[in-house]
N, C-alpha and C positions, 0 to 999 in steps of 0.2 A: 522936047525931052524925050529920051527913050524909055520904053518899058525895061524893067529890070527883074529877071528871074529871081524868085526867093526860095521856092521849095515845090516839090511835085504836087502837093496839094491833097494828097490822100489823108493826111492829118493836118490840122492847123492848131497854132498856140491857142491856149485857153487857160486863164488865171481865175479860179472861183473865188469869190468871198467866203464861201463856207466849204467845209469837207464835202468832197463828192465821190461816192463809191464807184467802183468799176461797174460798167454796164448801165450807167445813168444816161437817159436821153437829154441832152441840153438843147434847148431852143433859143435862139438868138435872132429876135425878128422872124426872118423867113429862112434862116440858116438852122438846120437840125443836124447835130452831131451826137456821137456816143463815146463815153469814156471807156477806154480800154483797160485802163488801171486806176486805181485810187489816186485822186488828186487832193493832198490837204490843203485847207484854206490858205489863200494868198500865195500859193506856189505854182510856178509855171508848169503846166501839164499840156496835154493835147487831147483834142477831139478828133475821132475818125468821122470823115465827111464822105468817105467811100467804103465800099466792101460789102459784104453780105452777114446779116444779123438776123437771129431769131428774135423777134418782136412779141411782147404779150398781146393776146387778143381775147375777146369776149368768147365765150361758149355757149351763148343763147342759140336758140333755134334761129336759123337765118344769118348766122355769122360766118358761115363758110364762104370761102373766097378762092377762086382759081388763080392760076399763074397769069402773070401780065396784067395785073390790075394796079392801079395807083392806090398807095396807102398813105393815111395821115395819122399824125400823132394827136392824140386827145390830151391835152395838158391837165384836164381835170380828173379823168378816170385812169390816166397813165396807161392807155392801151392803144394799139393800132387798129385803125377803122377805114372803112371805105367811104365815109362821110367826108366830103370835100370842103367843108367848112373849117376844117382843122389845119395844121401845118403838114405840107407835103414832106413825107419820109422818102418815098421811093416806089418801086414796083416789086409786086411778089414773083419769086422765081420757082415756087412751089406751091401747088394747091394745099388749102388747109380746110379740115372738116368743121363742122359745128363743134364736135367734141375736142378738137386741138386746142390747147391753151396757147400756142404760139403760132406765129406766121413768120415764113422766111422771106426777108426783103434785101433787095440791093438797094443801097443808098443812092439817091439821085438829087444832088445839089446843084 
């Protein structure tokens, strides 16, 4: 059997069981995506699985991160972190200070 091209893969189909607002991080096993638009419950929408996004991060002392670091999504606190026990989001493309509330990440699926 041959492999069949379906789509470019920058976004993938996603049908949530509940309403999902734009900018929501969705974790499906080891796949992390972001909704770019609101998706009503039980309606076909899509998740971005590539691109650059500003993710929320902690602002505590020691939360600064430089460019080029792997970042992970904490599904409990809903923030990006350098702690590798969570789900991989991608790599930072811009340094963030302790005081920054977001960190710029290129998705890496």
